[in-house]
Phi, psi and omega in degrees: 000142179291138175236127179278167176284124182273335182273086184295325179297322178295321179294326180295330177290320179294316178268091188299333182259017180297141178231188183297331179290321177295317179300318179298320179291323177297323177296320178294324177300314178296321181293323176302314181294324178296332178272007177081020181256126175277111183282357180223066181294166186282327182201177178215161182297162176303137186242160173257140179279154183302320184298323181296318179294316181295318181293326184266001192307313186300334182260007183272147174273158185293336184258007179283124185264147179229153174245127180229163173213144179182176182269137180287125179248342183205138176229131173233116181258127184225065179069249182276007181227140175230129173254130179230135174256126177247154179240131173239190184298332187264347182154210182229156176207150181271143175246146180238120177245133178223137179289352174276348182260318183248167182290159187301319183296313179298321180293320179297326180295343177298340178294341181265006181264137181233161170300133183105337176294156176251124182245150166247134183225157173229140179177181179258171187248141173210171177249130181287174179297334178274001175091008183271128177293129191219148175265124174273104191281129175255339181206142176217158179222138171285123180256335176196118176275120179277130179257002178238123179298148174286161174301157181305134192307310191275347181246326178058211179260118183264326182292127185298318180296319179294322179297321180284325179290322181245060185300328179300314179294321178302318181290323179296315186277341182231100183299330180295331177290315177300316180298327180299317182282333172293318179295322177300316179298320178295323178296318178297319178295322180295322177300313180297322178297316181297313182294322177297325181293339179262006177083017178280145178258127177277133182232158174252140179236160186295145170267324177256135181206160178279355179214176178211156180182182180092356178192145179276101184200151175281125185273163167274145179241135175223183188231136175259108184298320185296331181257346181067034182226154171277144177226163180253147171273137192298139174264341180194146177272006192305308188295326179288322178295322178293325176295326175294323176296318177302323180287354173116000176272107191282333178229114187220147176210163173217157178218106184198185185280139172232161190222127178223121188277068186227197189289166176239129173209199186299330183239004181235142178207142187297331178244120186214166179261124183242130173258129173224141177220154179223134184233118180293148175065029179230170176227191186291339174294320177295325179292327175297314180297319180296316184293314181295325178289324178296311179302313181300316181297314183296315181294320178293319183294319187267316185258345182077009180201150175273351181266130176233140176275117184219121177052043178074001178257147170265106181261126183249115182265016178293136176285150359274156177265162177295143171249134179213130180285140182302314182297324178294320179295319179296318177299316181296323188264344180236343183082007181257122181275075190296336183285333190249002179237167184281170177301317181296322178292324177296316179301317180296318180295321178299316179294316181298322184270355180068034182271161176060024182297320180294318179296319180296320179293336178273355176118000178294122185270101184297321185284328182273344185291141175286170177300318179296319177300319181294317180297314180297319181291321177297319177297312182300320187275331189238350184240319189304313185295341181277352183273089184277302178282153183308128185218133172271115175268118191245165168064077184275164174300150187295331183271015182269351178199139177268006188240016189236151179283148176294144181298142184292332182257339185219110184291352176272356182240166173236159181274079182230148171220155169233130176272142180230150169212129182052038178078002181260127175288129185256346183178199184198142182205154181223160150277111195289139177288126176231013173282110187296325181289311178298322180298316179297319180299315182290323177294319177296324178297318177298316180297323178295319178297322178296315179296332180279356175113002179279105187294334183273355176284160185256147175286165177293131178248093185293325179297319177294317181298321178297320179298316180293324174303322181293329176121115174247134180297157172305142188204156169253141179233148184217134172239136181232131173283106185295322182296324178288323173303314182293331175301316179287321182296326184251007181054055181249135187287320187241152177298330179289344176287338181252005172255119189300317186227073177290156177292133179242132180300131181278000000 
């Protein structure tokens, strides 16, 4: 038989924030055990969710019995009748208890029930005079006695840090938060379904490694005691997925956590979920088609529509999306024809037009920046935010990535794109570089930058270089920030809203 703690004062020491409400619940916990009731049973019968009963109500007979379980969110005591609202994963439903229906002892035990407790009930369904679908309870069981009161009903947890630190309470008090993470799970399943339908193989890649690469980012460093060495947490799975392609897997993808020891803002977080895929015998045009179709599939599968209301905008992710060259956008938004003039002429035009003044005041070195750096900065400051509807921004400067093929029409550009919606970058893709000599040169260049002090540069990865030497088929590669996808899918303002348990400063 379950025995509660009788020394309530000792428990108050353990629970440093215990108050009179907690003490009252502890007393009720003890009283339940004294009445022979186990407040923490091992299991309960298979249950029906509230949504199923509500959806099927019109076709139900009056004597059909249901078993439900859920957390108490509201109690109204009215003499010989008690109304309780419980919440389960699918929604809420009202319960009706009457001492004319159940025996006196069970009805009296309801005095020991509090908001926050988890109950299991059995009963039939009816509609009250006010029209609310309700369970007429014939039997109930205490499944978990809560000893901590929930936040106040109408205000809940308002502080963002507290909501993230106590996400469980946030989900209890805000069904939309719970629904958000259920929707995220459905979105992840939809991605896997879509990729499987195209013959892609899901693979796992290392989180800990003696090197890092595949993205320009400052890594996290940790230590493996058993080996006595420092290792890095992966910033991207790219190099390993390409090695799998060399090994003969022609369509491969992964979806897992990546880590970059950089800033936090509305769309950036050091630990995030990254989707990457590689398709042999394809290029970046094929990756555009794959990405827009993937987004369309996920939104239709989860939301039933490709249109989402976000920040007062109606964003439509239906394929096909707009294609726009980066240099054309910069010309349109700044008047500088960056593709056809020299670096020095771009610098002069920036000065004449008074552009990038804020960046320069923050330390951006106009004179030291390469032509590619200038183009990227002009795009970031004057074009990106204007891209409201989904848009593929294509054909980046050649010095923006060491892993991409040179553009077929312009040797100063590479076949790379980034998709944007409402000014938010959604991913990154290339016609993948598979020239082993050029790849080695670019990897050595990255390693040189790292040795010179550039923290976001990557070290030389000889194992990857050997794989490329062996021969990788022509391929298109695509990376998608899953958390940003989920922000749009769930209409969430911040990336931390779609991460269940973000780190919160203590």
